[in-house]
N, C-alpha and C positions, 0 to 999 in steps of 0.2 A: 414591718419593718424586717428585716435579713438579721439578724445574726451570724458573723463570718468569723470562724478564728482563722487569722489573715497568715494565708503563706502565697509564694511568688506569683503563682497562678491565680491567685483570686485578686489579685494586684491589679494585675495585667488587665482581667477580665474587667474589673472597676472602670481603667481608664478607656480601653475599648468602647463603652457604653458611654461614657462621657461624652467622648469626643462624636459620638452619632450626634449629638445635642447643636455641633457649631452650625453655624450658618451657610458655612461652605458645602455641606450634605444635601444642603436644600437646592439642588441644581434644576430641579422642574419647574423653580420659577423665574428663574434667570432669562430665559426668551420673551415672558410678558415682562421682566424689568425692562431689558435693554430696548422694547419696541417703548413704551413709556419715556423714556431717557431724549429716544431721536425720535419721538415727537416735537419733546420738551423744548430741544433744540431747536430741531427747525421751523416748530409752529408757535415757538414762547408762550407769550401769554394765551391766547385761542387754547392751547392744547391743555394749559396748566387750568382754564377755568373750565373746560370741554371735563377735565377728569375729576377737575371739583364736583360735578353734578351729578357726573356718574358715578361716583364714590361716596361722597359725604350730602347730596342729595342739598346742595346748595349754589343760591345762584350768586355768583362772584363776579363781579366784572373788574374793570381798570378801575372805575368810581368807587370800591367798597374792598378789595382787594387787603389795604393798608389798614391797620387796628387804628381811629382815631382817640386823639386825646378825652374826647365826650365818651367814646367808648368805655375807656379806662376809668376815666371817674365812676362810671355806671356798675361798673368792674366792682371798686374799692366800697361802693352804697351795698352790695350784695353779700360781701366776703363780712366775716363775724369779727371786730374789733380785737377781740383777743386773741385770737389766727392772727392777724394783720402781726400784734405786738410779737407774738411766737416767732413770726416769719423774720421780723425785724433782729429779734435775740441771735436765730439762727444765723443769720444772713451774717452778722458781726463776728461770730466764732467762725466763721466760713474765713471771712475776710480776713482776719489777724494771723488764722493761720498760714493763709496763701503769702500775705507780707512774708514771710517768713523764706520765701525760696525767691522773691528776687534778686536777680543776677544785674552787675554793672558794666558796662562796658568797661575795659581795662586796657592800661599802655604801658610798654617795659621802654626805657629808654636806656642807650649804653651810650660812656665816655666816647666809645669808637665810632658813632655815626649811626648807630643803626636803633631804629625806632617798630617792635615788634606789637600787635596789638591785637585785640577783640570787640568789636563794636556790637549792641546788642540793640534789635530795634524790634520793635514789637510788630507784631502784623496790623496790615491796614483795614481789612474788611473780613470777621468771623459771620458764620453762619449758626445758629443753633438750632438743630429741630427738636422738639417738643411733641411727643406723642398728645393726641388729645378721644381714643378709643376707650377702650374699657376701665381706663385706670388711669387719672390725671396726678402728676407729680410734680408738685411745686417747690418740692427739695432738690428733684434734677434743674431747674430751672435755673436755681441758686449757684449750685451745684456748676455748673458749663457758663454762666453769664461773670459770675466774682471773678474765678484766678483772670479771667480775658480783662475783666476790667482794670486788676491789678495790677497784669502786667503792660496797661495801658494802651489798648488796643483803640482807636478811636472811633470805629463803624461796629458795634454788633448789632447784626440782624437776626430775627427770631421767626421761623416760619412752623405753624398748629393750625391742626385740622381745626375749622367748625363748626355748629351743625346746621341742621336742614334751613335752618332759618338767619345764618350768617353770623351766628353769634358764638364767641371763642369763650374757653372755662373761664371763670370770674376768677378763680386763685391763683390759674396757670398768670394773668396776665397783671395782677395785683404782686404777686412774685417774680415776673420780671420788670414792672417797674420801680420795686424796690431795689432790685441789684442793678437796674442802668441799663437794660436795653436800651439801644437808638429808635429801631422801629419793629413793628410786627406785624407779619403778613400772616392773613387768613390764606393757610394751604398745608395740606399733607401729604403723606404717605411718598412713592418714589417721583411722584411729578414735584414735590417739593424739592428734593435733594438735586434732581435735573435743572429745577430753576434756580438753586444758589450755585450750583457750578458753572452753568453755562450763562445765565444773566437771562432776564425778560425785558418785555417795555418795564415791566412793574416792579420787577424785585431782581435785587443787583447781585451783579457777578460778585462771590465773595472768595475770599483766599486757603480758607478753611472751615470745615462742616465737623460739628460736633453735636454731642446727643443720641440718647436709644432711638428705639422704635422696632418695629416688628419686622418681621423677615424680608417685606418688600424692600422698607426704609434701608436693611442692612445689606441687604447685595445692592442696591444702587449707590451706597455707598462703597462699597465694593468697587463695582462699576464706574465711579467718576473720578477715581484716585487718582490721581495723574493730570488731570486738568486743574484741580484740586487738591491740598492737603486732607486727611479725615485725623479723627480719633484714634477709632480703631473700630474695628466688628465685631461689636458685642453680641454675647451669647445669651442662656439661659442665667440667672442666678444663682449661686451656689454657695454653701457654708460647710465648713467642717469644724468639727472642734476634738482637740487634744483635751482627753478627759483621763486624771487617776483615780485611784480612789476617796480620795478626799474631797470628791466634785458635787455638786447637790444635784441628783437625777430628773427633780422639780424642774432647774433652771434649765440641766443642760439641755433638757425634751424642748421646751417653749423658745429656745433659742433656735435648733434645728428646724422646726414649726414657722421660726419669724421668714425663712426664706422658703422653705418648702411652699405657702402659699400664696409667693410668685404668679406661677403658670404649672400647670403639669410636667413640662421640662425641666424644671428647677432642681437642684441635687442638692441633700441633705446627708451629711454624713459624720459621725459620729467614732473616732479611733480610740480608742480607753485601752488601759493597761488592767482592767477589772471586768470579769465575767459578769459578777453582782451589779456592777454599774452599767451595762448594756442591757441587766435584766429589767434593771427597775426603772430605765428609762425607757424600754419597750412598752412597761406598761403606764409611765405616764405620759407617752403620747397616744394611746388610747385613750387614755381619761381625758387628755384634752379636746381629741377629737369628738367628742360628743359633744363639746361646749364652743366649739369655733366656728363660727358662718361662712368660712372655704374650708369647709371640711373635703367636699368632695373632690377639691383642686390639690389639694394635699395630700390626699390618698392615693390618689393616680401619681402625683411625685414620686412619693414615700415610697408606692408599688414597683413603679420605673426607676428610680435614681435615688432609692434612700438604703444607706449601708450603714447595720452598728460594726465597728471590725474591734476586735479580739485579739491588739498585738501582746507578745510573748515580756516586752518589757517598753522601759519610756523611748530607747532608743530607735528600736524601731516603728514606733508610733510617731518617734518626729520624721525617718526616711522616709514613709508612706504618706505624710503631710506635704514634705517636699518633693516626691514622684507628683503626688497628683496638682501640686501648684495652685490650689484653692483662691478663689475671689476673695471670701471671708476665711480667716481666721480664727477660731475663737483658743486659746489657752487656760484651759479650769485644773490649773492642778497644782500641786503643792509649791511650787516654788517657779511661777509661769513667766518671771525675767530671766530665770536661766534658762528655759527653757525657748524663749524668745531667741538670745544668742546663737541656737542652732538653724533656727529655722533661715533656710536660704529663698526658698519661694510658696509667697503668698500677695496676694492686692492688699489688702490690709492685717493688720492684727490685732486682737483685742484680748487684753490681758487680764486675766480676771474674774472672777464670778458677775461682779456689776459694772461690765464693760461690754453689756451684750451689744450686737451688731446693730441692731436699732437705733442705739447713742449714735454710731457713726453714719448712720443711712441720714437722720436731720440734724443734728446738734453737738457732736465736737467740733466739728472745724474740717478736718480732712477728708479730702474726697469721697465722696461715695461711687463716681464714674471711675470703672474697676476693671482690670483684666481679667476676662474667662476663658475657659475651655483651657486651662493649662497655659496659660501666654501667660502668668506671673513670672513664668520661668526666663523671659525675656523683656516685659513691656512692664511700664508702670503706673500707678494711678495719674487721671488727668491730673494736671500741674499747672502752675506758670509757665512752664518750661515749654508747655503746648503753644502757647501763646504768641512766643519771641521766636527771632529768627536770628543768628549771628554770622555777622564778616569779618576775615581774619582782614587783620593793618598791617602794612610791609613800609617801611621805609629803611633805604640805605643813601648815605651820601656816598661821593664819587670814591672819597679816600676810604670808606669801608667797603665799598664793594670792590676795589682795586685788591688786595692781599688774596681773592677768595676765587677772581675771574677766571684763571686757568682751571680752578677744581670743576667750575659749572661747564666750563666748554668741554672739558676732559669727559664730565659726567653726558653730555650732550650727545658729543659726538659718537660716545657708545652706544647710545640706541640710535643711531643714524641719523637725529634731527638734527640737522647741519642749519636750520633758520634760527632753531632756537639757539646754538652755539655763536650764531652771526650776531645776533642781538646783544650778546652781549662782548663779542670782537669790537665792532665797532665805536661803543665806548671809550675804547683806550688806542684806536690808530693813531700813528704817528707820535 
């Protein structure tokens, strides 16, 4: 990793490098994704099954595209019982956290004959996409399904790729069943996003699609937005650590590498007020790379998007963190709670040396589906809010409307909308 003493140009250069990783930069794949989506929209099951044969080498038909209860029972038999217990513990933590996010409808009635309010309604059908390629993430299954269940979504469907034998990863099925999924379909890639967005003979159309995926999945979600809602266009994983001279470099290095191992495009950044800490973290990283199984991926990630930044003071370190707006932000300083109050932009904030990022990935409870590529400046983590919609409620009696009727009429006429004005006038004729 590169040790860089901070200046304005250095931070701008880093931001430019990080933005290159956005799915919006991979326009060369858009035509391929567009073709897949158009075929799924017009040919439905036929296209989905054809692409599944082409990409996953599996013979899927309407008879076997949906995972059966028997297949789920087989999955439970394959997964170690101790892992199932851990999945249940994590699920409970996630459920308890997200239950605190629930919103209720509210109504405000006044003596003058008005009632205003907001009606909160869960979405009816949600589609969860779960990858099934190089890596399998049952933790993401929980993070996407549990808040939808807490929100009260009555129909939660999941699409995930199968192998050449038509079998879905056992841990994925167990996690989905534990979380409360209603139906699971053997379908992956851009074709799965198209199937959930448009509907086929076998796979229902949904109202919203959530869940991570490769570049084809990300671009497909972007393309179908408007036909359905989506959670976000997720980019590669990223971590930023703010550390002062009190930080443990052994821990900091380990935490940086925990994200760098995701893929070559992952970003790991240390912003420290201590050159000594920066040098020690660099040494610790080299030591870890001799031991870790995904060292080749980590090296490429660190070479491309890894930085050890030395700031002049803590405020400068905070400013850099707010400008980068990282997906994961660890604060390992003498007083992390004080620093946290100065943070405006971060997907998830981890405080102190024992709150490492994997705690949030798997077990603590807050959602690990987080904004990436600087979008933490205006996006939030996946939550119960993503699975509800709100309707305004308005009631006025005749007595309440009459005193303000001329105000509304005049306002409407100022916009030359005479039919609007007339809608009020007719109620008080004669």
